[in-house]
Residue, then its C-alpha position, 0 to 999 in steps of 0.5 A: x409131271x405127267x403122272x396119272x391120277x387115281x381113279x378112286x380118289x383123284x390124287x397124283x400116283x407115283x411109280x411103283x415098279x413094273x409088271x412081269x411084262x415090263x410095263x410101268x405100275x403106278x400106285x396112289x399114295x392116298x388110298x393105296x390103289x395100284x394100276x397100270x397106265x394104258x395109252x390108247x393110240x387108236x385115235x392116232x392110228x385113225x388119223x393115219x388111216x384117214x390121211x392115207x385114205x384121202x390122199x394119193x399116198x400109198x401104204x408104204x409111204x405112211x412111215x411103216x411097212x404095208x403089213x404093219x399099216x394094214x394090221x394097225x388100221x384093219x379095225x377102222x374098216x368096221x366103222x360106219x361114219x354117219x352124218x350128224x344132224x345139224x338142223x341147218x336150213x340151206x338155200x340150195x341143196x345139190x343131190x346126186x348118186x354115185x354107183x358102186x359097180x351094179x350092186x349099190x349106190x350112195x346118194x349124196x346131198x351137199x351145198x356149195x361148201x360142204x356135204x350135208x347127208x348121204x344114204x346107202x341104197x340098192x337103187x335110185x328109187x323114191x324110197x331111197x331118195x325119201x330116206x336121204x331127204x328126211x335127214x335134211x331140212x327142206x331147202x328153198x331149192x334142190x338141184x338134181x339130174x332127174x334121177x328115177x324116183x326123185x320127183x316123187x320123193x321130193x313131193x312127199x318129203x319136201x313139198x315146199x321145195x322148188x326143184x331145178x332140173x340140171x340144164x346140163x343133164x337136160x342137154x345130155x338127154x337131148x344129145x343122147x337122141x340126136x347125137x352130137x352130129x345130127x343129120x336131119x335139119x330138125x335134129x340140127x335145130x333141136x340140138x342147137x336149142x338144147x346147147x343154148x340151155x347152157x347159156x341161159x342166165x336171165x328171164x329175157x334169155x329164158x323167155x326167148x328160149x321158150x319162144x324158139x322151142x315153141x316155134x320149133x315144135x310148131x314148125x316140125x309138127x307135121x314132120x314128126x308125125x310121119x309114120x309107117x306101118x310095120x306088121x299092121x302097127x303104126x311106127x313113127x319114122x323119127x322116134x328118137x326126135x319125138x323122145x327128145x321133144x318129149x323129154x323137153x316138153x316134160x321139163x317145160x310143163x313142170x316148170x323145172x327147167x328155169x326154176x333158177x330164173x324164177x328164184x332169182x326174180x323172187x329172191x334176188x342173187x344168183x341160183x344154180x342151174x346145173x348140178x356141176x357142184x356135186x357131179x364135177x366136184x364131189x363125185x369126181x373127187x370120190x372117183x379119183x379116191x377110188x381109183x387111187x385105192x383100186x382093189x378095195x372090196x365093194x363094202x370098203x369102197x362104200x365105207x371109203x365114200x362114207x369116210x370122205x363125205x364125213x370128213x367134208x361135212x361142216x364140222x367133223x368130230x376129232x378121231x377120238x370122238x369118232x371112235x366113241x360115237x360112230x357105230x361098227x359092223x358088230x353094232x349094226x349087225x346086232x341091230x338088224x338081227x334083233x329086228x329081224x328075229x322072229x317073235x311068236x306069240x302064243x295067243x295069236x295076237x299080232x306082233x308087238x309095235x316096234x319089232x321092225x327096224x327103224x333106219x333113222x335110228x341107225x342114221x342118228x337123227x340126233x346130233x351126237x350118239x350118246 
């Protein structure tokens, strides 16, 4: 029998009539306490909500009307899914951001198998990238697309991590200046060199590319120095080609262009040279999810991304456990309001230590929230 047990003495309870609303009342034969059995269906409804959010199904396909589905799942939009701390050290971590309109960006870190961490920020800056990196143990190599502030954050938080600039994004940056159909001979050669970056796989190919690029720079040095005078100021004639050369020179000097080749020589195996794992895998699926559920507000689009990332972590919790440990809007608002509250001291002394908010506390540095 599936009879409930008494919360006081632990003995099985028996049916004892019904309440005025028609609900079954249970009574303990040992201590005589009476109670009404409550069935919590929130975990089941959360599973239904996630099944809809992460699929192509509409709300009408979930076995009930749209109004019923919205009413049953409205409370789950208040939850903030937060990445658990695992402490796992990964060989390669891919990092990129997905923008939500012009108001916010979600920075994401993942491996080849699962999502590791994510962070909501107003823009891609060093502080935002550092906040994401602080929740991930320093990997052996990080693959990024050269986002603003990333290099500064990596030097501060992951000083021992080798950085690989995505070769596809390096090619795209050159193509932005030369176009895909350059007309000048120098532009045609540089565009061809940039395309070769996508086919470099070993040390020999990397050395050959560097030699050919150095020869191109030497051959067209005088051509790129041509300038005219406009309003008494010197202006280079081929400024776009100079910018393309400057972007490649920066990568060559920093050594981030062929880090994957050096890692392969030092440690063996194949190391990633592009950010396609997160750009073509994670971000593409996130954009598809937002497109399937278009019409969501900005905050709900952000939370939809959070839910997708959490479900694709290494070991997501069961719905019932999620409801127990994840923070809600009310808890987050209370945390920020208590931190931003003004505290005045009558003795003129400075504010007490700890009056500011610690963003890491909200993002749960421990594995589970107690």
